[in-house]
All heavy atoms as a GROMACS GRO file, in nm:
protein
  488
    1MET      N    1  -3.714  -6.061   5.217
    1MET     CA    2  -3.789  -6.183   5.231
    1MET      C    3  -3.834  -6.230   5.094
    1MET      O    4  -3.864  -6.150   5.006
    1MET     CB    5  -3.910  -6.160   5.321
    1MET     CG    6  -3.876  -6.144   5.466
    1MET     SD    7  -4.022  -6.132   5.570
    1MET     CE    8  -4.005  -5.960   5.616
    2LYS      N    9  -3.840  -6.362   5.080
    2LYS     CA   10  -3.881  -6.421   4.953
    2LYS      C   11  -3.974  -6.539   4.981
    2LYS      O   12  -3.978  -6.588   5.094
    2LYS     CB   13  -3.759  -6.463   4.872
    2LYS     CG   14  -3.673  -6.568   4.938
    2LYS     CD   15  -3.548  -6.593   4.854
    2LYS     CE   16  -3.466  -6.707   4.907
    2LYS     NZ   17  -3.424  -6.704   5.042
    3PRO      N   18  -4.049  -6.582   4.881
    3PRO     CA   19  -4.141  -6.695   4.902
    3PRO      C   20  -4.067  -6.818   4.960
    3PRO      O   21  -3.955  -6.849   4.919
    3PRO     CB   22  -4.195  -6.723   4.762
    3PRO     CG   23  -4.187  -6.590   4.694
    3PRO     CD   24  -4.061  -6.526   4.747
    4GLY      N   25  -4.131  -6.880   5.056
    4GLY     CA   26  -4.073  -6.996   5.123
    4GLY      C   27  -4.005  -6.962   5.254
    4GLY      O   28  -3.984  -7.050   5.338
    5ASP      N   29  -3.969  -6.835   5.274
    5ASP     CA   30  -3.906  -6.793   5.400
    5ASP      C   31  -4.008  -6.795   5.513
    5ASP      O   32  -4.127  -6.779   5.491
    5ASP     CB   33  -3.850  -6.651   5.389
    5ASP     CG   34  -3.723  -6.642   5.307
    5ASP    OD1   35  -3.669  -6.748   5.268
    5ASP    OD2   36  -3.680  -6.529   5.279
    6LYS      N   37  -3.958  -6.813   5.634
    6LYS     CA   38  -4.042  -6.804   5.754
    6LYS      C   39  -4.021  -6.666   5.815
    6LYS      O   40  -3.912  -6.609   5.808
    6LYS     CB   41  -4.003  -6.910   5.855
    6LYS     CG   42  -4.013  -7.052   5.803
    6LYS     CD   43  -4.148  -7.107   5.823
    6LYS     CE   44  -4.145  -7.256   5.784
    6LYS     NZ   45  -4.273  -7.308   5.761
    7ALA      N   46  -4.127  -6.611   5.873
    7ALA     CA   47  -4.120  -6.480   5.936
    7ALA      C   48  -4.205  -6.482   6.063
    7ALA      O   49  -4.286  -6.573   6.084
    7ALA     CB   50  -4.170  -6.372   5.841
    8LYS      N   51  -4.184  -6.381   6.146
    8LYS     CA   52  -4.259  -6.368   6.270
    8LYS      C   53  -4.349  -6.245   6.258
    8LYS      O   54  -4.307  -6.141   6.209
    8LYS     CB   55  -4.163  -6.351   6.388
    8LYS     CG   56  -4.232  -6.340   6.522
    8LYS     CD   57  -4.135  -6.347   6.637
    8LYS     CE   58  -4.048  -6.225   6.640
    8LYS     NZ   59  -3.971  -6.213   6.766
    9LEU      N   60  -4.475  -6.258   6.302
    9LEU     CA   61  -4.568  -6.146   6.299
    9LEU      C   62  -4.535  -6.049   6.412
    9LEU      O   63  -4.521  -6.090   6.527
    9LEU     CB   64  -4.712  -6.194   6.316
    9LEU     CG   65  -4.770  -6.277   6.201
    9LEU    CD1   66  -4.911  -6.322   6.236
    9LEU    CD2   67  -4.771  -6.199   6.073
   10THR      N   68  -4.524  -5.921   6.378
   10THR     CA   69  -4.499  -5.819   6.479
   10THR      C   70  -4.624  -5.734   6.504
   10THR      O   71  -4.626  -5.656   6.598
   10THR     CB   72  -4.383  -5.727   6.437
   10THR    OG1   73  -4.415  -5.667   6.312
   10THR    CG2   74  -4.253  -5.806   6.425
   11LYS      N   75  -4.725  -5.751   6.421
   11LYS     CA   76  -4.850  -5.676   6.437
   11LYS      C   77  -4.921  -5.723   6.564
   11LYS      O   78  -4.915  -5.841   6.599
   11LYS     CB   79  -4.939  -5.699   6.314
   11LYS     CG   80  -5.068  -5.621   6.315
   11LYS     CD   81  -5.145  -5.641   6.185
   11LYS     CE   82  -5.272  -5.559   6.187
   11LYS     NZ   83  -5.344  -5.570   6.061
   12GLN      N   84  -4.990  -5.631   6.630
   12GLN     CA   85  -5.066  -5.665   6.750
   12GLN      C   86  -5.171  -5.770   6.716
   12GLN      O   87  -5.227  -5.772   6.607
   12GLN     CB   88  -5.132  -5.540   6.806
   12GLN     CG   89  -5.198  -5.560   6.939
   12GLN     CD   90  -5.252  -5.430   6.996
   12GLN    OE1   91  -5.248  -5.326   6.932
   12GLN    NE2   92  -5.301  -5.435   7.118
   13THR      N   93  -5.201  -5.860   6.810
   13THR     CA   94  -5.300  -5.965   6.791
   13THR      C   95  -5.430  -5.905   6.738
   13THR      O   96  -5.475  -5.802   6.785
   13THR     CB   97  -5.327  -6.037   6.925
   13THR    OG1   98  -5.205  -6.098   6.969
   13THR    CG2   99  -5.434  -6.144   6.909
   14PHE      N  100  -5.487  -5.973   6.635
   14PHE     CA  101  -5.610  -5.924   6.574
   14PHE      C  102  -5.698  -6.041   6.533
   14PHE      O  103  -5.654  -6.156   6.531
   14PHE     CB  104  -5.578  -5.834   6.453
   14PHE     CG  105  -5.508  -5.904   6.339
   14PHE    CD1  106  -5.580  -5.949   6.228
   14PHE    CD2  107  -5.371  -5.922   6.341
   14PHE    CE1  108  -5.515  -6.012   6.123
   14PHE    CE2  109  -5.306  -5.985   6.236
   14PHE     CZ  110  -5.378  -6.029   6.126
   15LEU      N  111  -5.823  -6.010   6.505
   15LEU     CA  112  -5.922  -6.110   6.463
   15LEU      C  113  -5.939  -6.103   6.312
   15LEU      O  114  -5.956  -5.996   6.255
   15LEU     CB  115  -6.056  -6.080   6.532
   15LEU     CG  116  -6.166  -6.183   6.518
   15LEU    CD1  117  -6.125  -6.315   6.582
   15LEU    CD2  118  -6.293  -6.132   6.584
   16HIS      N  119  -5.930  -6.218   6.245
   16HIS     CA  120  -5.944  -6.226   6.100
   16HIS      C  121  -6.041  -6.339   6.067
   16HIS      O  122  -6.011  -6.456   6.091
   16HIS     CB  123  -5.807  -6.253   6.035
   16HIS     CG  124  -5.812  -6.277   5.889
   16HIS    ND1  125  -5.830  -6.175   5.798
   16HIS    CD2  126  -5.804  -6.390   5.816
   16HIS    CE1  127  -5.830  -6.225   5.676
   16HIS    NE2  128  -5.815  -6.356   5.685
   17LYS      N  129  -6.159  -6.304   6.017
   17LYS     CA  130  -6.261  -6.403   5.980
   17LYS      C  131  -6.287  -6.503   6.092
   17LYS      O  132  -6.295  -6.624   6.070
   17LYS     CB  133  -6.221  -6.475   5.852
   17LYS     CG  134  -6.212  -6.383   5.732
   17LYS     CD  135  -6.181  -6.460   5.605
   17LYS     CE  136  -6.174  -6.365   5.488
   17LYS     NZ  137  -6.140  -6.433   5.363
   18GLY      N  138  -6.298  -6.452   6.214
   18GLY     CA  139  -6.331  -6.537   6.328
   18GLY      C  140  -6.214  -6.611   6.390
   18GLY      O  141  -6.232  -6.692   6.480
   19ILE      N  142  -6.092  -6.584   6.344
   19ILE     CA  143  -5.973  -6.652   6.396
   19ILE      C  144  -5.878  -6.548   6.453
   19ILE      O  145  -5.848  -6.448   6.386
   19ILE     CB  146  -5.903  -6.731   6.282
   19ILE    CG1  147  -5.998  -6.837   6.231
   19ILE    CG2  148  -5.773  -6.792   6.330
   19ILE    CD1  149  -5.959  -6.892   6.097
   20PHE      N  150  -5.831  -6.571   6.575
   20PHE     CA  151  -5.732  -6.481   6.632
   20PHE      C  152  -5.596  -6.508   6.571
   20PHE      O  153  -5.550  -6.622   6.567
   20PHE     CB  154  -5.724  -6.496   6.785
   20PHE     CG  155  -5.835  -6.427   6.856
   20PHE    CD1  156  -5.942  -6.498   6.909
   20PHE    CD2  157  -5.834  -6.289   6.870
   20PHE    CE1  158  -6.045  -6.434   6.975
   20PHE    CE2  159  -5.938  -6.223   6.936
   20PHE     CZ  160  -6.043  -6.296   6.988
   21ILE      N  161  -5.531  -6.402   6.524
   21ILE     CA  162  -5.396  -6.408   6.469
   21ILE      C  163  -5.306  -6.345   6.574
   21ILE      O  164  -5.320  -6.226   6.604
   21ILE     CB  165  -5.385  -6.331   6.335
   21ILE    CG1  166  -5.498  -6.372   6.238
   21ILE    CG2  167  -5.248  -6.350   6.275
   21ILE    CD1  168  -5.499  -6.516   6.195
   22PHE      N  169  -5.217  -6.422   6.632
   22PHE     CA  170  -5.140  -6.378   6.748
   22PHE      C  171  -5.005  -6.318   6.712
   22PHE      O  172  -4.934  -6.369   6.626
   22PHE     CB  173  -5.118  -6.496   6.844
   22PHE     CG  174  -5.245  -6.547   6.905
   22PHE    CD1  175  -5.306  -6.661   6.855
   22PHE    CD2  176  -5.305  -6.480   7.010
   22PHE    CE1  177  -5.425  -6.708   6.910
   22PHE    CE2  178  -5.423  -6.527   7.067
   22PHE     CZ  179  -5.483  -6.640   7.016
   23THR      N  180  -4.971  -6.210   6.782
   23THR     CA  181  -4.839  -6.149   6.771
   23THR      C  182  -4.733  -6.254   6.803
   23THR      O  183  -4.750  -6.332   6.896
   23THR     CB  184  -4.826  -6.032   6.872
   23THR    OG1  185  -4.930  -5.939   6.847
   23THR    CG2  186  -4.691  -5.964   6.860
   24GLY      N  187  -4.626  -6.256   6.726
   24GLY     CA  188  -4.517  -6.351   6.750
   24GLY      C  189  -4.534  -6.484   6.681
   24GLY      O  190  -4.445  -6.569   6.689
   25SER      N  191  -4.647  -6.504   6.613
   25SER     CA  192  -4.669  -6.630   6.542
   25SER      C  193  -4.574  -6.640   6.422
   25SER      O  194  -4.538  -6.541   6.361
   25SER     CB  195  -4.812  -6.639   6.491
   25SER     OG  196  -4.902  -6.640   6.598
   26THR      N  197  -4.536  -6.762   6.390
   26THR     CA  198  -4.452  -6.787   6.274
   26THR      C  199  -4.541  -6.810   6.153
   26THR      O  200  -4.639  -6.885   6.160
   26THR     CB  201  -4.362  -6.910   6.297
   26THR    OG1  202  -4.281  -6.885   6.411
   26THR    CG2  203  -4.274  -6.937   6.177
   27VAL      N  204  -4.509  -6.744   6.043
   27VAL     CA  205  -4.583  -6.760   5.918
   27VAL      C  206  -4.484  -6.791   5.806
   27VAL      O  207  -4.363  -6.770   5.821
   27VAL     CB  208  -4.662  -6.632   5.882
   27VAL    CG1  209  -4.770  -6.604   5.984
   27VAL    CG2  210  -4.571  -6.512   5.868
   28GLU      N  211  -4.535  -6.843   5.696
   28GLU     CA  212  -4.452  -6.870   5.578
   28GLU      C  213  -4.490  -6.771   5.470
   28GLU      O  214  -4.608  -6.750   5.443
   28GLU     CB  215  -4.474  -7.012   5.529
   28GLU     CG  216  -4.385  -7.046   5.411
   28GLU     CD  217  -4.402  -7.190   5.364
   28GLU    OE1  218  -4.458  -7.272   5.438
   28GLU    OE2  219  -4.360  -7.220   5.252
   29ILE      N  220  -4.390  -6.712   5.407
   29ILE     CA  221  -4.413  -6.617   5.299
   29ILE      C  222  -4.456  -6.695   5.175
   29ILE      O  223  -4.389  -6.789   5.133
   29ILE     CB  224  -4.284  -6.536   5.266
   29ILE    CG1  225  -4.227  -6.470   5.391
   29ILE    CG2  226  -4.312  -6.435   5.155
   29ILE    CD1  227  -4.311  -6.364   5.452
   30LYS      N  228  -4.570  -6.657   5.120
   30LYS     CA  229  -4.623  -6.723   5.000
   30LYS      C  230  -4.594  -6.640   4.875
   30LYS      O  231  -4.560  -6.693   4.770
   30LYS     CB  232  -4.773  -6.744   5.017
   30LYS     CG  233  -4.839  -6.823   4.908
   30LYS     CD  234  -4.985  -6.850   4.944
   30LYS     CE  235  -5.054  -6.932   4.839
   30LYS     NZ  236  -5.194  -6.957   4.874
   31GLU      N  237  -4.608  -6.507   4.889
   31GLU     CA  238  -4.590  -6.417   4.776
   31GLU      C  239  -4.551  -6.279   4.830
   31GLU      O  240  -4.601  -6.237   4.933
   31GLU     CB  241  -4.722  -6.407   4.699
   31GLU     CG  242  -4.721  -6.320   4.577
   31GLU     CD  243  -4.861  -6.314   4.513
   31GLU    OE1  244  -4.934  -6.414   4.519
   31GLU    OE2  245  -4.894  -6.208   4.460
   32VAL      N  246  -4.459  -6.212   4.761
   32VAL     CA  247  -4.417  -6.078   4.802
   32VAL      C  248  -4.451  -5.981   4.690
   32VAL      O  249  -4.420  -6.005   4.574
   32VAL     CB  250  -4.266  -6.074   4.832
   32VAL    CG1  251  -4.223  -5.932   4.869
   32VAL    CG2  252  -4.230  -6.170   4.944
   33GLN      N  253  -4.516  -5.871   4.729
   33GLN     CA  254  -4.546  -5.763   4.636
   33GLN      C  255  -4.463  -5.643   4.680
   33GLN      O  256  -4.374  -5.659   4.763
   33GLN     CB  257  -4.696  -5.735   4.637
   33GLN     CG  258  -4.778  -5.856   4.593
   33GLN     CD  259  -4.922  -5.852   4.636
   33GLN    OE1  260  -4.964  -5.764   4.710
   33GLN    NE2  261  -4.998  -5.950   4.592
   34SER      N  262  -4.488  -5.525   4.628
   34SER     CA  263  -4.403  -5.410   4.658
   34SER      C  264  -4.392  -5.381   4.808
   34SER      O  265  -4.283  -5.376   4.863
   34SER     CB  266  -4.451  -5.287   4.583
   34SER     OG  267  -4.584  -5.256   4.619
   35ASP      N  268  -4.504  -5.361   4.877
   35ASP     CA  269  -4.499  -5.331   5.021
   35ASP      C  270  -4.586  -5.425   5.103
   35ASP      O  271  -4.608  -5.403   5.221
   35ASP     CB  272  -4.542  -5.186   5.046
   35ASP     CG  273  -4.685  -5.159   5.000
   35ASP    OD1  274  -4.737  -5.238   4.920
   35ASP    OD2  275  -4.744  -5.060   5.046
   36LYS      N  276  -4.634  -5.531   5.041
   36LYS     CA  277  -4.720  -5.629   5.109
   36LYS      C  278  -4.670  -5.770   5.080
   36LYS      O  279  -4.594  -5.793   4.987
   36LYS     CB  280  -4.864  -5.616   5.063
   36LYS     CG  281  -4.928  -5.483   5.100
   36LYS     CD  282  -5.078  -5.488   5.079
   36LYS     CE  283  -5.141  -5.356   5.115
   36LYS     NZ  284  -5.155  -5.335   5.258
   37ALA      N  285  -4.717  -5.863   5.160
   37ALA     CA  286  -4.684  -6.003   5.139
   37ALA      C  287  -4.808  -6.087   5.171
   37ALA      O  288  -4.886  -6.053   5.260
   37ALA     CB  289  -4.569  -6.046   5.229
   38ILE      N  290  -4.825  -6.193   5.095
   38ILE     CA  291  -4.926  -6.294   5.127
   38ILE      C  292  -4.853  -6.400   5.209
   38ILE      O  293  -4.749  -6.452   5.166
   38ILE     CB  294  -4.986  -6.357   4.999
   38ILE    CG1  295  -5.041  -6.251   4.904
   38ILE    CG2  296  -5.092  -6.461   5.036
   38ILE    CD1  297  -5.155  -6.169   4.959
   39VAL      N  298  -4.905  -6.427   5.328
   39VAL     CA  299  -4.841  -6.525   5.416
   39VAL      C  300  -4.940  -6.635   5.451
   39VAL      O  301  -5.062  -6.617   5.444
   39VAL     CB  302  -4.788  -6.459   5.545
   39VAL    CG1  303  -4.684  -6.353   5.513
   39VAL    CG2  304  -4.899  -6.401   5.629
   40VAL      N  305  -4.887  -6.751   5.488
   40VAL     CA  306  -4.968  -6.864   5.531
   40VAL      C  307  -4.955  -6.874   5.682
   40VAL      O  308  -4.845  -6.889   5.736
   40VAL     CB  309  -4.923  -6.994   5.464
   40VAL    CG1  310  -5.008  -7.111   5.513
   40VAL    CG2  311  -4.930  -6.983   5.313
   41TYR      N  312  -5.068  -6.861   5.750
   41TYR     CA  313  -5.075  -6.871   5.897
   41TYR      C  314  -5.149  -7.000   5.930
   41TYR      O  315  -5.258  -7.024   5.879
   41TYR     CB  316  -5.151  -6.751   5.954
   41TYR     CG  317  -5.183  -6.762   6.101
   41TYR    CD1  318  -5.087  -6.729   6.196
   41TYR    CD2  319  -5.308  -6.802   6.145
   41TYR    CE1  320  -5.115  -6.738   6.332
   41TYR    CE2  321  -5.337  -6.812   6.280
   41TYR     CZ  322  -5.240  -6.780   6.373
   41TYR     OH  323  -5.268  -6.789   6.506
   42ASN      N  324  -5.089  -7.085   6.014
   42ASN     CA  325  -5.155  -7.208   6.057
   42ASN      C  326  -5.216  -7.185   6.194
   42ASN      O  327  -5.146  -7.148   6.289
   42ASN     CB  328  -5.056  -7.324   6.062
   42ASN     CG  329  -5.009  -7.363   5.924
   42ASN    OD1  330  -5.090  -7.386   5.835
   42ASN    ND2  331  -4.880  -7.368   5.904
   43ASP      N  332  -5.350  -7.204   6.204
   43ASP     CA  333  -5.416  -7.183   6.333
   43ASP      C  334  -5.382  -7.297   6.429
   43ASP      O  335  -5.307  -7.388   6.396
   43ASP     CB  336  -5.568  -7.164   6.314
   43ASP     CG  337  -5.640  -7.285   6.257
   43ASP    OD1  338  -5.586  -7.399   6.269
   43ASP    OD2  339  -5.750  -7.268   6.202
   44LYS      N  340  -5.439  -7.290   6.551
   44LYS     CA  341  -5.401  -7.389   6.653
   44LYS      C  342  -5.442  -7.532   6.617
   44LYS      O  343  -5.387  -7.626   6.670
   44LYS     CB  344  -5.454  -7.349   6.790
   44LYS     CG  345  -5.604  -7.351   6.804
   44LYS     CD  346  -5.645  -7.308   6.944
   44LYS     CE  347  -5.795  -7.319   6.960
   44LYS     NZ  348  -5.837  -7.283   7.095
   45GLU      N  349  -5.539  -7.548   6.527
   45GLU     CA  350  -5.577  -7.681   6.481
   45GLU      C  351  -5.493  -7.725   6.361
   45GLU      O  352  -5.507  -7.836   6.313
   45GLU     CB  353  -5.725  -7.687   6.442
   45GLU     CG  354  -5.819  -7.695   6.560
   45GLU     CD  355  -5.871  -7.558   6.601
   45GLU    OE1  356  -5.871  -7.466   6.517
   45GLU    OE2  357  -5.911  -7.542   6.717
   46GLY      N  358  -5.409  -7.635   6.311
   46GLY     CA  359  -5.321  -7.669   6.199
   46GLY      C  360  -5.376  -7.633   6.062
   46GLY      O  361  -5.314  -7.665   5.961
   47TYR      N  362  -5.491  -7.567   6.057
   47TYR     CA  363  -5.548  -7.528   5.929
   47TYR      C  364  -5.479  -7.403   5.875
   47TYR      O  365  -5.460  -7.306   5.948
   47TYR     CB  366  -5.698  -7.502   5.941
   47TYR     CG  367  -5.778  -7.626   5.973
   47TYR    CD1  368  -5.827  -7.647   6.101
   47TYR    CD2  369  -5.804  -7.721   5.875
   47TYR    CE1  370  -5.900  -7.760   6.132
   47TYR    CE2  371  -5.876  -7.835   5.904
   47TYR     CZ  372  -5.923  -7.855   6.033
   47TYR     OH  373  -5.995  -7.968   6.063
   48PRO      N  374  -5.440  -7.403   5.748
   48PRO     CA  375  -5.372  -7.287   5.691
   48PRO      C  376  -5.469  -7.176   5.650
   48PRO      O  377  -5.581  -7.204   5.606
   48PRO     CB  378  -5.301  -7.345   5.568
   48PRO     CG  379  -5.389  -7.459   5.526
   48PRO     CD  380  -5.447  -7.515   5.654
   49HIS      N  381  -5.425  -7.052   5.668
   49HIS     CA  382  -5.503  -6.935   5.627
   49HIS      C  383  -5.409  -6.839   5.556
   49HIS      O  384  -5.300  -6.811   5.606
   49HIS     CB  385  -5.565  -6.865   5.749
   49HIS     CG  386  -5.654  -6.954   5.830
   49HIS    ND1  387  -5.786  -6.974   5.799
   49HIS    CD2  388  -5.629  -7.030   5.939
   49HIS    CE1  389  -5.839  -7.058   5.887
   49HIS    NE2  390  -5.745  -7.094   5.972
   50ASP      N  391  -5.451  -6.789   5.439
   50ASP     CA  392  -5.373  -6.689   5.368
   50ASP      C  393  -5.410  -6.551   5.421
   50ASP      O  394  -5.528  -6.517   5.431
   50ASP     CB  395  -5.402  -6.694   5.217
   50ASP     CG  396  -5.340  -6.815   5.150
   50ASP    OD1  397  -5.268  -6.891   5.217
   50ASP    OD2  398  -5.363  -6.833   5.029
   51LEU      N  399  -5.309  -6.472   5.455
   51LEU     CA  400  -5.330  -6.337   5.506
   51LEU      C  401  -5.247  -6.240   5.424
   51LEU      O  402  -5.135  -6.272   5.385
   51LEU     CB  403  -5.283  -6.326   5.652
   51LEU     CG  404  -5.342  -6.421   5.754
   51LEU    CD1  405  -5.267  -6.407   5.886
   51LEU    CD2  406  -5.488  -6.388   5.775
   52GLU      N  407  -5.301  -6.123   5.399
   52GLU     CA  408  -5.224  -6.017   5.334
   52GLU      C  409  -5.172  -5.926   5.444
   52GLU      O  410  -5.249  -5.868   5.520
   52GLU     CB  411  -5.311  -5.939   5.236
   52GLU     CG  412  -5.234  -5.834   5.161
   52GLU     CD  413  -5.318  -5.762   5.057
   52GLU    OE1  414  -5.416  -5.820   5.008
   52GLU    OE2  415  -5.286  -5.647   5.027
   53MET      N  416  -5.040  -5.914   5.454
   53MET     CA  417  -4.978  -5.837   5.560
   53MET      C  418  -4.885  -5.732   5.500
   53MET      O  419  -4.825  -5.755   5.394
   53MET     CB  420  -4.894  -5.928   5.652
   53MET     CG  421  -4.969  -6.044   5.715
   53MET     SD  422  -5.094  -5.995   5.833
   53MET     CE  423  -4.996  -5.918   5.956
   54ASN      N  424  -4.871  -5.619   5.569
   54ASN     CA  425  -4.770  -5.521   5.531
   54ASN      C  426  -4.634  -5.578   5.568
   54ASN      O  427  -4.621  -5.649   5.668
   54ASN     CB  428  -4.791  -5.389   5.606
   54ASN     CG  429  -4.914  -5.317   5.560
   54ASN    OD1  430  -4.948  -5.317   5.443
   54ASN    ND2  431  -4.984  -5.255   5.654
   55LEU      N  432  -4.533  -5.547   5.488
   55LEU     CA  433  -4.398  -5.597   5.519
   55LEU      C  434  -4.349  -5.544   5.654
   55LEU      O  435  -4.268  -5.610   5.720
   55LEU     CB  436  -4.301  -5.558   5.407
   55LEU     CG  437  -4.325  -5.630   5.274
   55LEU    CD1  438  -4.226  -5.580   5.170
   55LEU    CD2  439  -4.313  -5.781   5.288
   56THR      N  440  -4.400  -5.428   5.696
   56THR     CA  441  -4.360  -5.372   5.825
   56THR      C  442  -4.415  -5.453   5.942
   56THR      O  443  -4.369  -5.437   6.056
   56THR     CB  444  -4.406  -5.226   5.838
   56THR    OG1  445  -4.548  -5.219   5.820
   56THR    CG2  446  -4.338  -5.137   5.735
   57ASP      N  447  -4.514  -5.541   5.917
   57ASP     CA  448  -4.573  -5.624   6.022
   57ASP      C  449  -4.506  -5.759   6.033
   57ASP      O  450  -4.550  -5.846   6.108
   57ASP     CB  451  -4.722  -5.645   5.996
   57ASP     CG  452  -4.803  -5.516   6.008
   57ASP    OD1  453  -4.763  -5.428   6.086
   57ASP    OD2  454  -4.905  -5.505   5.938
   58LEU      N  455  -4.395  -5.777   5.958
   58LEU     CA  456  -4.323  -5.904   5.957
   58LEU      C  457  -4.178  -5.882   5.994
   58LEU      O  458  -4.117  -5.784   5.954
   58LEU     CB  459  -4.331  -5.969   5.818
   58LEU     CG  460  -4.470  -5.998   5.764
   58LEU    CD1  461  -4.463  -6.038   5.618
   58LEU    CD2  462  -4.537  -6.108   5.844
   59ALA      N  463  -4.121  -5.977   6.068
   59ALA     CA  464  -3.980  -5.972   6.101
   59ALA      C  465  -3.918  -6.108   6.066
   59ALA      O  466  -3.981  -6.212   6.088
   59ALA     CB  467  -3.962  -5.944   6.250
   60PRO      N  468  -3.797  -6.107   6.010
   60PRO     CA  469  -3.734  -6.235   5.978
   60PRO      C  470  -3.704  -6.315   6.104
   60PRO      O  471  -3.680  -6.257   6.211
   60PRO     CB  472  -3.605  -6.195   5.906
   60PRO     CG  473  -3.584  -6.051   5.935
   60PRO     CD  474  -3.716  -5.993   5.976
   61LEU      N  475  -3.710  -6.447   6.093
   61LEU     CA  476  -3.675  -6.532   6.207
   61LEU      C  477  -3.524  -6.532   6.221
   61LEU      O  478  -3.453  -6.540   6.122
   61LEU     CB  479  -3.726  -6.675   6.187
   61LEU     CG  480  -3.874  -6.698   6.201
   61LEU    CD1  481  -3.908  -6.844   6.176
   61LEU    CD2  482  -3.923  -6.659   6.339
   62SER      N  483  -3.476  -6.526   6.342
   62SER     CA  484  -3.330  -6.527   6.361
   62SER      C  485  -3.283  -6.659   6.416
   62SER      O  486  -3.355  -6.742   6.456
   62SER     CB  487  -3.289  -6.416   6.454
   62SER     OG  488  -3.366  -6.416   6.571
   0.00000   0.00000   0.00000
């Protein structure tokens, strides 16, 4: 995965700063580090949120 790619969250639904992040949501890769990635998640109102995720919690879109 590289910046600009879209991915699907495989991590179980969780709460992040008062916002539910749902399993199966599509995110955009913003930055990739060794075993983590910064992704942009858009909530149901369309507001973007930066999340730090393990690469194992992301799957490429097919």
